[in-house]
N, CA, C and O of each residue as an XYZ file, in Angstrom:
676
protein
N     110.278     73.077    108.103
C     110.485     73.700    109.377
C     110.589     72.606    110.432
O     109.705     71.755    110.535
N     111.647     72.623    111.201
C     111.858     71.626    112.238
C     111.332     72.183    113.554
O     111.701     73.280    113.972
N     110.465     71.410    114.196
C     109.953     71.838    115.494
C     110.745     71.165    116.592
O     110.977     69.956    116.573
N     111.152     71.979    117.550
C     111.852     71.436    118.701
C     110.833     70.963    119.713
O     109.757     71.544    119.856
N     111.183     69.915    120.403
C     110.324     69.441    121.477
C     110.398     70.431    122.621
O     111.485     70.834    123.035
N     109.253     70.818    123.127
C     109.200     71.793    124.220
C     109.722     71.156    125.507
O     109.424     70.003    125.819
N     110.494     71.925    126.227
C     110.985     71.485    127.520
C     109.846     71.628    128.513
O     109.194     72.670    128.568
N     109.608     70.608    129.281
C     108.534     70.626    130.273
C     109.130     70.793    131.655
O     110.127     70.158    131.996
N     108.518     71.644    132.436
C     108.932     71.821    133.819
C     107.787     71.358    134.709
O     106.631     71.713    134.478
N     108.100     70.591    135.695
C     107.084     70.067    136.607
C     106.728     71.137    137.628
O     107.608     71.755    138.228
N     105.420     71.351    137.822
C     104.928     72.284    138.836
C     103.924     71.549    139.711
O     103.327     70.561    139.284
N     103.743     72.018    140.898
C     102.791     71.418    141.824
C     101.744     72.465    142.168
O     102.073     73.613    142.467
N     100.473     72.058    142.125
C      99.405     72.966    142.540
C      98.550     72.259    143.587
O      98.520     71.032    143.670
N      97.872     73.052    144.366
C      96.982     72.507    145.385
C      95.551     72.878    145.039
O      95.256     74.035    144.741
N      94.666     71.898    145.079
C      93.247     72.107    144.799
C      92.437     71.467    145.909
O      92.800     70.413    146.430
N      91.332     72.116    146.269
C      90.479     71.476    147.260
C      89.757     70.297    146.604
O      89.673     70.220    145.378
N      89.244     69.392    147.416
C      88.654     68.144    146.921
C      87.510     68.384    145.940
O      87.393     67.677    144.939
N      86.670     69.369    146.220
C      85.518     69.634    145.360
C      85.955     70.127    143.982
O      85.437     69.674    142.962
N      86.909     71.056    143.959
C      87.405     71.572    142.686
C      88.108     70.476    141.896
O      87.938     70.388    140.679
N      88.883     69.650    142.559
C      89.575     68.560    141.885
C      88.566     67.561    141.302
O      88.759     67.065    140.192
N      87.510     67.269    142.034
C      86.480     66.351    141.527
C      85.816     66.935    140.278
O      85.567     66.217    139.310
N      85.532     68.246    140.304
C      84.947     68.894    139.128
C      85.911     68.856    137.952
O      85.505     68.612    136.815
N      87.183     69.096    138.226
C      88.191     69.089    137.175
C      88.338     67.690    136.573
O      88.430     67.544    135.355
N      88.358     66.683    137.410
C      88.460     65.311    136.911
C      87.243     64.940    136.066
O      87.375     64.235    135.066
N      86.059     65.412    136.463
C      84.859     65.164    135.660
C      84.981     65.871    134.305
O      84.606     65.316    133.272
N      85.502     67.089    134.319
C      85.738     67.847    133.086
C      86.687     67.076    132.166
O      86.435     66.945    130.969
N      87.778     66.569    132.740
C      88.760     65.793    131.975
C      88.093     64.585    131.323
O      88.346     64.279    130.157
N      87.239     63.903    132.082
C      86.526     62.741    131.535
C      85.588     63.118    130.408
O      85.536     62.435    129.385
N      84.834     64.216    130.591
C      83.882     64.658    129.549
C      84.598     65.070    128.275
O      84.112     64.813    127.173
N      85.749     65.706    128.422
C      86.470     66.235    127.260
C      87.420     65.225    126.635
O      87.953     65.464    125.552
N      87.638     64.097    127.306
C      88.462     63.040    126.723
C      89.959     63.229    126.861
O      90.722     62.639    126.096
N      90.393     64.023    127.798
C      91.836     64.183    128.014
C      92.413     62.897    128.594
O      91.751     62.169    129.334
N      93.655     62.647    128.236
C      94.338     61.466    128.761
C      94.866     61.687    130.166
O      95.020     60.737    130.933
N      95.149     62.958    130.510
C      95.698     63.223    131.837
C      95.430     64.666    132.234
O      95.030     65.484    131.405
N      95.651     64.970    133.496
C      95.420     66.303    134.037
C      96.361     67.334    133.416
O      95.965     68.471    133.161
N      97.600     66.931    133.176
C      98.584     67.883    132.643
C      98.148     68.459    131.308
O      98.224     69.669    131.098
N      97.692     67.603    130.404
C      97.279     68.099    129.086
C      96.063     69.005    129.204
O      95.969     70.011    128.501
N      95.142     68.663    130.076
C      93.959     69.507    130.281
C      94.365     70.871    130.828
O      93.861     71.896    130.370
N      95.259     70.892    131.790
C      95.713     72.161    132.362
C      96.444     72.985    131.307
O      96.236     74.195    131.220
N      97.304     72.343    130.498
C      98.005     73.080    129.437
C      97.013     73.718    128.467
O      97.167     74.882    128.099
N      95.993     72.957    128.050
C      95.001     73.516    127.129
C      94.230     74.673    127.752
O      94.010     75.692    127.098
N      93.820     74.527    129.004
C      93.102     75.606    129.678
C      93.970     76.861    129.794
O      93.496     77.975    129.573
N      95.239     76.670    130.142
C      96.144     77.812    130.240
C      96.362     78.475    128.889
O      96.324     79.701    128.790
N      96.589     77.681    127.845
C      96.772     78.247    126.499
C      95.556     79.070    126.089
O      95.684     80.194    125.605
N      94.368     78.488    126.294
C      93.133     79.164    125.907
C      92.992     80.485    126.661
O      92.682     81.513    126.059
N      93.216     80.463    127.959
C      93.052     81.679    128.754
C      94.084     82.729    128.380
O      93.751     83.910    128.282
N      95.333     82.323    128.169
C      96.367     83.278    127.781
C      96.084     83.876    126.403
O      96.315     85.065    126.182
N      95.589     83.061    125.485
C      95.220     83.549    124.152
C      94.073     84.550    124.255
O      94.100     85.599    123.611
N      93.071     84.227    125.060
C      91.949     85.149    125.269
C      92.434     86.454    125.874
O      91.987     87.531    125.481
N      93.346     86.357    126.829
C      93.876     87.543    127.484
C      94.627     88.420    126.485
O      94.471     89.641    126.500
N      95.439     87.816    125.621
C      96.151     88.589    124.593
C      95.163     89.301    123.685
O      95.359     90.466    123.339
N      94.115     88.612    123.303
C      93.114     89.214    122.419
C      92.372     90.341    123.137
O      92.128     91.394    122.547
N      92.013     90.129    124.404
C      91.296     91.150    125.171
C      92.153     92.385    125.411
O      91.644     93.506    125.400
N      93.437     92.190    125.624
C      94.345     93.293    125.914
C      94.821     93.993    124.648
O      95.554     94.978    124.722
N      94.411     93.493    123.498
C      94.817     94.114    122.245
C      96.222     93.758    121.819
O      96.775     94.403    120.928
N      96.819     92.743    122.436
C      98.177     92.345    122.066
C      98.202     91.537    120.782
O      99.237     91.454    120.121
N      97.084     90.946    120.427
C      97.033     90.149    119.211
C      97.032     91.104    118.024
O      96.157     91.965    117.928
N      97.980     90.968    117.135
C      98.024     91.800    115.938
C      97.055     91.249    114.921
O      95.904     91.680    114.848
N      97.507     90.317    114.153
C      96.671     89.658    113.157
C      95.947     88.497    113.840
O      96.484     87.880    114.760
N      94.753     88.210    113.397
C      93.993     87.137    114.030
C      93.037     86.510    113.026
O      92.665     87.115    112.021
N      92.659     85.298    113.330
C      91.544     84.659    112.644
C      90.472     84.459    113.698
O      90.768     84.258    114.876
N      89.250     84.513    113.270
C      88.165     84.390    114.223
C      86.994     83.649    113.633
O      86.797     83.604    112.419
N      86.229     83.073    114.523
C      84.988     82.414    114.147
C      83.875     83.084    114.949
O      83.791     82.924    116.166
N      83.039     83.820    114.267
C      81.903     84.494    114.877
C      80.672     83.654    114.614
O      80.353     83.350    113.464
N      79.981     83.279    115.674
C      78.731     82.533    115.496
C      77.633     83.272    116.239
O      77.853     83.827    117.316
N      76.463     83.270    115.653
C      75.329     83.935    116.292
C      74.026     83.370    115.742
O      73.954     82.872    114.619
N      73.012     83.469    116.572
C      71.652     83.077    116.189
C      70.851     84.364    116.093
O      70.983     85.248    116.940
N      70.025     84.470    115.066
C      69.191     85.659    114.960
C      67.813     85.303    114.414
O      67.623     84.290    113.742
N      66.866     86.172    114.728
C      65.490     86.018    114.265
C      65.396     86.688    112.895
O      65.521     87.908    112.782
N      65.179     85.889    111.868
C      65.174     86.464    110.516
C      63.910     87.268    110.241
O      63.808     87.915    109.198
N      62.934     87.239    111.167
C      61.741     88.082    111.012
C      61.976     89.490    111.557
O      61.160     90.384    111.330
N      63.065     89.693    112.263
C      63.389     91.026    112.778
C      63.538     91.960    111.583
O      64.279     91.672    110.644
N      62.839     93.059    111.629
C      62.770     93.960    110.491
C      64.144     94.368    109.966
O      64.955     94.942    110.694
N      64.392     94.063    108.694
C      65.598     94.469    107.970
C      66.903     93.893    108.527
O      67.982     94.274    108.072
N      66.824     92.988    109.496
C      68.046     92.480    110.106
C      68.905     91.712    109.108
O      70.113     91.942    109.040
N      68.321     90.817    108.345
C      69.084     90.059    107.355
C      69.821     90.964    106.387
O      70.981     90.718    106.055
N      69.143     92.016    105.933
C      69.758     92.979    105.010
C      70.907     93.714    105.695
O      71.972     93.887    105.103
N      70.695     94.151    106.951
C      71.746     94.881    107.671
C      72.979     94.000    107.904
O      74.112     94.462    107.766
N      72.756     92.744    108.253
C      73.878     91.833    108.477
C      74.668     91.611    107.191
O      75.898     91.620    107.201
N      73.961     91.414    106.098
C      74.623     91.209    104.804
C      75.387     92.455    104.381
O      76.515     92.356    103.898
N      74.783     93.628    104.558
C      75.466     94.870    104.195
C      76.721     95.080    105.041
O      77.742     95.541    104.530
N      76.651     94.748    106.317
C      77.820     94.885    107.191
C      78.948     93.969    106.726
O      80.117     94.355    106.739
N      78.591     92.754    106.317
C      79.614     91.829    105.825
C      80.231     92.344    104.528
O      81.442     92.240    104.334
N      79.414     92.893    103.648
C      79.956     93.442    102.398
C      80.833     94.659    102.674
O      81.850     94.858    102.009
N      80.446     95.462    103.640
C      81.233     96.655    103.969
C      82.603     96.274    104.511
O      83.559     97.033    104.351
N      82.716     95.119    105.147
C      83.993     94.652    105.689
C      84.435     93.366    104.984
O      84.922     92.437    105.628
N      84.265     93.318    103.677
C      84.637     92.141    102.887
C      86.108     91.793    103.056
O      86.504     90.648    102.835
N      86.929     92.777    103.448
C      88.342     92.515    103.660
C      88.588     91.575    104.836
O      89.650     90.959    104.918
N      87.625     91.458    105.743
C      87.749     90.560    106.898
C      87.134     89.186    106.635
O      87.476     88.219    107.316
N      86.243     89.091    105.669
C      85.448     87.885    105.462
C      86.230     86.802    104.724
O      86.810     87.055    103.668
N      86.241     85.600    105.286
C      86.774     84.443    104.575
C      85.642     83.540    104.104
O      85.669     83.030    102.984
N      84.643     83.347    104.968
C      83.542     82.461    104.617
C      82.367     82.698    105.558
O      82.545     83.139    106.694
N      81.178     82.403    105.076
C      79.967     82.505    105.894
C      79.135     81.260    105.670
O      78.958     80.810    104.538
N      78.627     80.709    106.757
C      77.713     79.569    106.714
C      76.392     80.030    107.299
O      76.366     80.609    108.385
N      75.307     79.786    106.605
C      73.978     80.183    107.051
C      73.121     78.923    107.191
O      73.002     78.135    106.254
N      72.528     78.745    108.375
C      71.714     77.561    108.647
C      70.344     78.008    109.141
O      70.247     78.827    110.055
N      69.283     77.469    108.539
C      67.918     77.738    108.993
C      67.596     76.761    110.118
O      67.508     75.555    109.890
N      67.420     77.284    111.342
C      67.190     76.428    112.502
C      65.727     76.038    112.647
O      65.411     74.895    112.974
N      64.844     76.987    112.403
C      63.398     76.743    112.486
C      62.712     77.833    111.674
O      63.350     78.469    110.834
N      61.417     78.058    111.913
C      60.682     79.046    111.117
C      61.094     80.481    111.395
O      60.823     81.369    110.587
N      61.746     80.719    112.528
C      62.116     82.090    112.886
C      63.617     82.329    112.994
O      64.089     83.433    112.726
N      64.368     81.306    113.384
C      65.765     81.507    113.762
C      66.753     80.932    112.758
O      66.552     79.863    112.180
N      67.822     81.688    112.579
C      68.921     81.271    111.716
C      70.219     81.318    112.527
O      70.372     82.122    113.447
N      71.126     80.450    112.165
C      72.474     80.450    112.721
C      73.408     80.878    111.609
O      73.338     80.361    110.494
N      74.283     81.824    111.913
C      75.337     82.165    110.970
C      76.672     81.964    111.655
O      76.850     82.277    112.832
N      77.604     81.433    110.882
C      78.980     81.267    111.315
C      79.820     82.020    110.286
O      79.777     81.721    109.092
N      80.576     82.991    110.761
C      81.382     83.823    109.881
C      82.845     83.618    110.254
O      83.232     83.833    111.402
N      83.648     83.207    109.295
C      85.083     83.050    109.513
C      85.745     84.337    109.048
O      85.576     84.769    107.908
N      86.505     84.941    109.960
C      87.102     86.252    109.738
C      88.619     86.177    109.835
O      89.165     85.307    110.513
N      89.291     87.091    109.156
C      90.747     87.205    109.260
C      91.125     88.654    109.062
O      90.644     89.311    108.139
N      91.992     89.153    109.936
C      92.437     90.535    109.814
C      93.092     90.987    111.095
O      93.443     90.169    111.945
N      93.260     92.292    111.237
C      93.808     92.832    112.474
C      92.804     92.569    113.593
O      91.605     92.802    113.437
N      93.311     92.083    114.718
C      92.444     91.658    115.823
C      91.436     92.727    116.238
O      90.266     92.395    116.427
N      91.828     93.988    116.387
C      90.826     94.981    116.777
C      89.696     95.128    115.754
O      88.541     95.330    116.130
N      90.023     95.028    114.471
C      88.992     95.128    113.428
C      88.053     93.935    113.471
O      86.839     94.090    113.345
N      88.614     92.742    113.648
C      87.789     91.532    113.734
C      86.872     91.625    114.946
O      85.682     91.324    114.856
N      87.430     92.041    116.078
C      86.650     92.154    117.312
C      85.554     93.211    117.165
O      84.421     92.992    117.595
N      85.882     94.347    116.565
C      84.910     95.418    116.379
C      83.755     94.952    115.490
O      82.591     95.222    115.786
N      84.079     94.255    114.403
C      83.025     93.739    113.528
C      82.121     92.775    114.289
O      80.897     92.849    114.181
N      82.727     91.870    115.057
C      81.948     90.881    115.812
C      81.048     91.551    116.835
O      79.874     91.202    116.960
N      81.594     92.511    117.565
C      80.800     93.193    118.589
C      79.641     93.958    117.979
O      78.542     93.958    118.533
N      79.870     94.616    116.835
C      78.796     95.347    116.161
C      77.711     94.389    115.668
O      76.522     94.697    115.743
N      78.128     93.234    115.167
C      77.160     92.241    114.691
C      76.321     91.715    115.846
O      75.096     91.654    115.747
N      76.969     91.338    116.935
C      76.264     90.790    118.095
C      75.322     91.826    118.706
O      74.287     91.466    119.267
N      75.675     93.114    118.601
C      74.862     94.182    119.185
C      73.618     94.510    118.367
O      72.741     95.225    118.851
N      73.524     94.009    117.148
C      72.344     94.275    116.325
C      71.082     93.752    117.013
O      71.078     92.648    117.557
N      70.025     94.542    116.986
C      68.749     94.118    117.554
C      68.254     92.887    116.811
O      68.161     92.889    115.583
N      67.936     91.835    117.557
C      67.474     90.588    116.957
C      68.539     89.507    116.909
O      68.231     88.336    116.689
N      69.806     89.901    117.117
C      70.892     88.916    117.176
C      71.017     88.470    118.624
O      71.029     89.295    119.538
N      71.109     87.166    118.826
C      71.287     86.652    120.182
C      72.262     85.486    120.145
O      72.547     84.929    119.085
N      72.756     85.135    121.293
C      73.686     84.009    121.429
C      74.947     84.181    120.592
O      75.471     83.200    120.065
N      75.437     85.396    120.460
C      76.640     85.641    119.674
C      77.910     85.358    120.466
O      77.983     85.607    121.670
N      78.914     84.830    119.757
C      80.200     84.543    120.386
C      81.298     84.618    119.328
O      81.141     84.130    118.209
N      82.415     85.241    119.711
C      83.587     85.306    118.848
C      84.690     84.485    119.473
O      85.053     84.688    120.632
N      85.217     83.564    118.706
C      86.410     82.816    119.115
C      87.545     83.395    118.279
O      87.572     83.239    117.058
N      88.486     84.068    118.952
C      89.555     84.778    118.273
C      90.881     84.106    118.579
O      91.181     83.798    119.733
N      91.674     83.879    117.539
C      92.976     83.246    117.696
C      94.026     84.152    117.061
O      93.945     84.484    115.878
N      95.006     84.543    117.862
C      96.092     85.377    117.342
C      96.920     84.568    116.351
O      97.144     83.372    116.538
N      97.363     85.230    115.314
C      98.160     84.563    114.282
C      99.211     85.541    113.796
O      99.003     86.755    113.821
N     100.321     85.017    113.359
C     101.384     85.833    112.798
C     101.177     85.883    111.296
O     101.078     84.846    110.640
N     101.112     87.078    110.758
C     100.955     87.240    109.318
C     102.343     87.379    108.714
O     103.080     88.311    109.037
N     102.691     86.452    107.841
C     104.013     86.455    107.206
C     103.824     86.769    105.730
O     103.098     86.078    105.015
N     104.483     87.809    105.301
C     104.424     88.159    103.882
C     105.733     87.704    103.251
O     106.819     88.002    103.746
N     105.608     87.001    102.184
C     106.812     86.515    101.524
C     106.468     85.929    100.181
O     105.306     85.867     99.779
N     107.493     85.508     99.505
C     107.327     84.939     98.189
C     107.578     83.449     98.263
O     108.465     82.984     98.979
N     106.793     82.720     97.522
C     107.029     81.290     97.435
C     106.770     80.845     96.000
O     106.167     81.568     95.207
N     107.226     79.673     95.693
C     107.132     79.164     94.333
C     106.272     77.919     94.292
O     106.288     77.089     95.201
N     105.527     77.817     93.218
C     104.732     76.624     92.967
C     105.392     75.851     91.830
O     105.980     76.436     90.921
N     105.289     74.570     91.898
C     105.806     73.744     90.818
C     104.802     73.618     89.696
O     103.724     74.209     89.758
N     105.136     72.863     88.681
C     104.258     72.731     87.515
C     102.909     72.094     87.859
O     101.934     72.286     87.131
N     102.843     71.335     88.965
C     101.563     70.697     89.319
C     100.500     71.725     89.686
O      99.316     71.391     89.714
N     100.894     72.982     89.973
C      99.937     74.036     90.308
C      99.615     74.926     89.104
O      98.884     75.908     89.231
N     100.150     74.584     87.964
C      99.809     75.306     86.748
C     100.651     76.534     86.459
O     100.446     77.183     85.433
N     101.588     76.874     87.326
C     102.470     77.993     87.038
C     103.824     77.755     87.691
O     103.929     77.113     88.736
N     104.857     78.287     87.048
C     106.235     77.997     87.451
C     106.919     79.194     88.107
O     108.114     79.142     88.400
N     106.188     80.242     88.334
C     106.808     81.454     88.861
C     106.460     81.643     90.338
O     105.512     81.051     90.855
N     107.227     82.457     90.976
C     106.948     82.778     92.372
C     106.023     83.978     92.464
O     105.951     84.793     91.544
N     105.328     84.080     93.562
C     104.503     85.257     93.802
C     104.384     85.476     95.306
O     104.549     84.557     96.108
N     104.099     86.703     95.651
C     104.020     87.064     97.064
C     102.562     87.178     97.492
O     101.731     87.739     96.778
N     102.279     86.652     98.637
C     101.001     86.890     99.298
C     101.140     86.463    100.753
O     102.036     85.692    101.099
N     100.257     86.963    101.596
C     100.413     86.676    103.032
C     100.048     85.239    103.376
O      99.192     84.619    102.745
N     100.720     84.742    104.386
C     100.417     83.432    104.958
C     100.221     83.626    106.449
O     100.900     84.447    107.066
N      99.313     82.889    107.022
C      99.063     82.970    108.450
C      99.768     81.800    109.123
O      99.641     80.655    108.690
N     100.511     82.096    110.185
C     101.205     81.062    110.957
C     100.697     81.116    112.381
O     100.452     82.193    112.924
N     100.538     79.949    112.983
C     100.086     79.845    114.369
C     101.200     79.266    115.193
O     102.048     78.522    114.699
N     101.184     79.623    116.467
C     102.144     79.012    117.384
C     101.803     77.548    117.526
O     100.629     77.195    117.641
N     102.811     76.685    117.518
C     102.513     75.262    117.706
C     102.004     75.025    119.118
O     102.382     75.720    120.061
N     101.136     74.023    119.241
C     100.605     73.644    120.539
C     101.708     72.959    121.321
O     102.302     71.993    120.843
N     101.989     73.449    122.518
C     103.040     72.850    123.353
C     102.577     71.573    124.003
O     103.339     70.943    124.737
């Protein structure tokens, strides 16, 4: 696939001195080389969030992270059962013991954006779950057939979905 170089259009914005100073500090903390790249990333992130919030995102991948108290009655069991009930969304789960009471879970999800969002919201709403956050990225689901060569152990084609993301401009 050949990617075309994106055409850039120059725009001018006005910022007050205080906001510009904060933005420049942000750029320094995040390691951006220039203001333009930082602004492009902020705009991309906000537009992506807006698409997800408005339900425009069809297929999506998401990273749900949350901290919970594992002493909360039956919470661990309820969280595990919820994940099994929606196994179609689950790609991977990471469980980390933070201290004697708290655990961090990171769940990588893939599916229709409303389903991913609904699962995340239900998980975060569980009593005992705190600090929950879903990072959702819209993706195009492409169904098609492709072929593997002999290095993959089979010479035939098969169909299965592939996720494609918009290239970063």
